[in-house]
Every structure is written in structure tokens, then in C-alpha cells.
FINU-246437 format. One record per residue (C-alpha): x, y, z. Coordinates in steps of 0.05 Angstrom, whole numbers, padded with zeros to 5 digits, always signed. Example, Ala and Ser with C-alpha at 12.3 -4.5 7.8 and 13.67 -1.06 7.14 Angstrom:
// FINU-246437
+00246-00090+00156/+00273-00021+00143/
// end
This chain:
// FINU-246437
-00205-00903+01733/-00182-00936+01666/-00128-00900+01630/-00131-00904+01555/-00066-00902+01515/-00069-00854+01457/-00050-00885+01390/-00015-00832+01351/-00005-00875+01292/-00078-00889+01285/-00093-00814+01293/-00046-00800+01233/-00077-00855+01190/-00146-00832+01207/-00130-00759+01191/-00100-00778+01124/-00158-00825+01102/-00214-00778+01126/-00178-00715+01099/-00173-00747+01031/-00245-00773+01036/-00270-00704+01053/-00229-00676+00997/-00263-00723+00948/-00329-00697+00976/-00309-00630+00949/-00278-00657+00886/-00340-00693+00866/-00384-00635+00886/-00347-00581+00846/-00328-00624+00785/-00389-00600+00750/-00371-00525+00750/-00309-00528+00703/-00346-00578+00660/-00410-00537+00652/-00388-00494+00592/-00382-00560+00555/-00446-00590+00582/-00490-00529+00566/-00494-00536+00490/-00502-00613+00490/-00557-00615+00547/-00589-00547+00530/-00575-00517+00599/-00573-00445+00622/-00540-00404+00678/-00600-00408+00723/-00602-00484+00717/-00526-00485+00737/-00543-00448+00802/-00598-00499+00815/-00554-00558+00804/-00501-00532+00850/-00552-00510+00901/-00594-00574+00906/-00533-00613+00926/-00518-00562+00979/-00588-00561+01008/-00591-00638+01009/-00523-00639+01039/-00539-00591+01095/-00605-00626+01113/-00576-00695+01114/-00517-00674+01155/-00564-00654+01209/-00604-00719+01203/-00548-00767+01198/-00500-00739+01251/-00541-00769+01310/-00550-00834+01272/-00474-00843+01267/-00471-00836+01342/-00515-00897+01348/-00495-00946+01293/-00422-00926+01285/-00379-00884+01240/-00349-00937+01194/-00415-00962+01166/-00437-00895+01145/-00369-00872+01119/-00357-00933+01075/-00430-00936+01049/-00437-00861+01034/-00367-00856+01001/-00384-00912+00952/-00452-00880+00940/-00430-00810+00924/-00371-00834+00882/-00419-00875+00838/-00469-00821+00835/-00416-00772+00811/-00397-00822+00758/-00470-00831+00736/-00475-00756+00724/-00437-00768+00660/-00498-00808+00635/-00547-00755+00649/-00591-00735+00591/-00617-00668+00613/-00633-00621+00671/-00682-00664+00709/-00638-00727+00711/-00579-00684+00733/-00621-00652+00788/-00643-00719+00815/-00572-00747+00813/-00543-00684+00846/-00596-00685+00902/-00585-00758+00918/-00510-00746+00917/-00520-00688+00966/-00554-00739+01014/-00495-00785+01012/-00444-00729+01022/-00485-00699+01077/-00485-00765+01113/-00408-00773+01103/-00392-00705+01132/-00413-00709+01205/-00389-00780+01213/-00322-00764+01185/-00311-00703+01229/-00333-00743+01290/-00287-00800+01275/-00228-00754+01265/-00244-00717+01330/-00247-00785+01369/-00181-00806+01341/-00145-00740+01355/-00108-00723+01417/-00148-00665+01450/-00089-00617+01444/-00089-00628+01367/-00164-00632+01354/-00169-00562+01324/-00107-00574+01279/-00134-00642+01255/-00202-00619+01242/-00177-00556+01206/-00132-00600+01165/-00191-00645+01144/-00235-00587+01126/-00182-00553+01089/-00180-00612+01039/-00246-00593+01011/-00226-00526+00982/-00158-00558+00961/-00186-00615+00924/-00254-00587+00907/-00243-00516+00886/-00169-00525+00875/-00153-00590+00839/-00220-00605+00809/-00219-00549+00756/-00147-00569+00736/-00161-00643+00734/-00226-00634+00696/-00199-00587+00643/-00135-00629+00633/-00175-00693+00627/-00216-00659+00573/-00154-00655+00531/-00146-00732+00535/-00216-00764+00540/-00268-00760+00484/-00319-00718+00524/-00339-00689+00590/-00380-00753+00602/-00314-00793+00613/-00290-00741+00664/-00349-00758+00708/-00338-00834+00697/-00267-00832+00719/-00283-00789+00780/-00310-00850+00817/-00245-00889+00820/-00209-00849+00876/-00271-00852+00920/-00280-00926+00915/-00206-00939+00934/-00210-00895+00995/-00276-00928+01016/-00238-00995+01018/-00180-00964+01058/-00229-00933+01108/-00263-00999+01116/-00199-01035+01130/-00167-00984+01176/-00221-00945+01214/-00237-00971+01284/-00306-00974+01309/-00312-00945+01379/-00338-00994+01430/-00395-00971+01476/-00365-00926+01530/-00295-00933+01503/-00262-00872+01472/-00206-00875+01424/-00170-00819+01460/-00153-00803+01530/-00215-00758+01533/-00271-00794+01569/-00339-00796+01530/-00390-00741+01548/-00465-00742+01547/-00499-00723+01479/-00537-00660+01488/-00609-00651+01467/-00626-00608+01407/-00658-00556+01450/-00594-00548+01488/-00553-00540+01425/-00600-00487+01397/-00600-00451+01465/-00525-00443+01456/-00503-00374+01431/-00440-00403+01401/-00482-00452+01357/-00527-00395+01333/-00471-00348+01317/-00426-00400+01285/-00484-00424+01243/-00500-00354+01218/-00426-00341+01203/-00414-00405+01163/-00477-00391+01123/-00451-00324+01101/-00382-00349+01087/-00404-00412+01048/-00456-00371+01011/-00403-00329+00979/-00355-00386+00966/-00410-00430+00933/-00430-00372+00885/-00357-00360+00866/-00343-00434+00857/-00405-00447+00815/-00402-00387+00769/-00329-00368+00760/-00310-00424+00709/-00369-00405+00663/-00355-00331+00671/-00281-00341+00652/-00302-00377+00587/-00363-00341+00567/-00344-00268+00587/-00269-00265+00590/-00263-00317+00534/-00206-00359+00565/-00192-00426+00536/-00211-00487+00574/-00141-00501+00601/-00129-00430+00625/-00198-00428+00657/-00181-00489+00699/-00117-00458+00726/-00150-00391+00739/-00210-00421+00774/-00167-00465+00818/-00137-00404+00853/-00199-00398+00897/-00190-00469+00924/-00115-00462+00936/-00126-00396+00972/-00179-00428+01015/-00133-00488+01032/-00075-00439+01053/-00123-00401+01095/-00152-00462+01129/-00084-00495+01139/-00053-00432+01164/-00103-00419+01221/-00122-00491+01238/-00070-00499+01293/-00073-00427+01317/-00143-00436+01345/-00114-00488+01395/-00068-00431+01423/-00103-00365+01417/-00176-00391+01423/-00232-00405+01373/-00268-00338+01380/-00207-00296+01363/-00185-00340+01305/-00256-00340+01276/-00264-00265+01285/-00199-00251+01247/-00215-00298+01191/-00286-00274+01182/-00263-00199+01182/-00209-00215+01133/
// end
């Protein structure tokens, strides 16, 4: 039997690149929420349309995550990761050129397709590069970058940039730059797994059928739990910035800092329990977190 030497250096580089990449998925996704109070008057938008703009990206993201996960198993992670990161970065930038609700809806839906395709490929690539004993920690760290950079840093960066650039349009334009840089770094550093050759000491396993996945109690329960958890987070992330400005009458800069607390709290929670699940088990960790 062939013994594969685990590459710890590659594991760390992959974790950093894909963690930052997944964080930028969250950053580009949630950049609109703190900018929306400034977009409303110019584009004649209302609160219901804000919910639709946030929601359409989430729906497209979820559906395309399901569709593109199996594709990344067949054609490789790197192609999908580089292509989709360039795509959603440019689409985020183009949001600054939108002239109304319809154009924003289209851009956000297509952006959700790109981000949905990026998500399963990035998680799979991180898992393949991780030593099995650190897989829970590494995946938890990657996932925690979304609340950190999306709900945490995005409101602060957006509201601070508004003090410098001429308008909210420029904030969207600038948002493409980090994603394009990370896409180049992923293209240069990520290894493509050869057929039958794992990047870790764990041997490859057979890919289960959809019917087998849906027959698993863990899959059904975990899916229902994440729908409940993410439903609450997405409503808060979408509506809190506008609520702080329209109802509590905070200035733009203060709104950015207050809204960011949700993201930083999510990051601390994700980071704090990521490694614990490797020691006390996934079920107990998930149960504690969900009850809390």
C-alpha cells in the first residue's frame, strides 16, 4: 500500500488562501447592507426590495452549491475556484453601475451562482489538504471567515470608504480588487488532485449517491438546523444597518461599527468551537451551539 506524506506547509497555505477567499464571498455578499441607506434615495428602493436583493443571492447560492459540488469532483477544484472568484468579484464591482432594482436583482442572482459554485469546491479543497485530525478545526476556521469579513469587516470598510470616495458606487468598484488578487494566488498555489491520489494520508472513498445522502438522518437534521440558523443571521445582517440609520438615527460611521458586532461575534463563536468538535464530537458541539 502506498503511503502518502502529508504536506503541512501546503495545508497551511491552502487554509489561508481558501479562508480569505471564503471571507471575500461574505464580504461581497454583505457589502450592500451597510450601503443600502445611501442607495435607497438614488435608486428609489424600499425595504421589501432590500430583502429581495439579499434573498435572491442566497437562493442562487444555495441551489448552485448543490449543482456545482459534484462537478468540482469531476473537473477539479482549481478551475472552479479561480473562475468563480474572478466572476463574483467583478459582479460585485458591477453592482456599483446598477441603475435600478431590476439590474441589481440580475447582478445579485448571477453573483449568487458564482459564490454558490465557489463554496463546495473551496470546502472540499480545504478538507483534502487537511490532516484528518485537524479537519474540523480547518473547516471551522474557513467558515468563520465569512462572518468575520462579511458581517464584521464589510460594514466598517464600507462606511469608512464612504468618507473618502465620492459615492457608494466607488465602494462596489473597489471591492473587486482583493478577490482578483486572491484568485491569482489560488491559481498559483492550489494543487489539483490526481485521479486516485489524495493530498492527505486519508485514502479516497467512494462518492455516495444522492439517495444515500438524503437517507442519512445526519444530513436531514443538519440541513434543517442550518436553515434555521442562517435564516436568522441573514435577516439580521440585511436589516440591521438600515434599522440603525432609519430608526435609531445613527450616523453612517457609527452604524458601521455597531452592525459589525454581529460578524465579530459570529467569528468568535465559530473559531472557539471549531477545534472542540474534533475532541468532544460533532453532535455535542452542534447541540451546545444551537441551544446557545
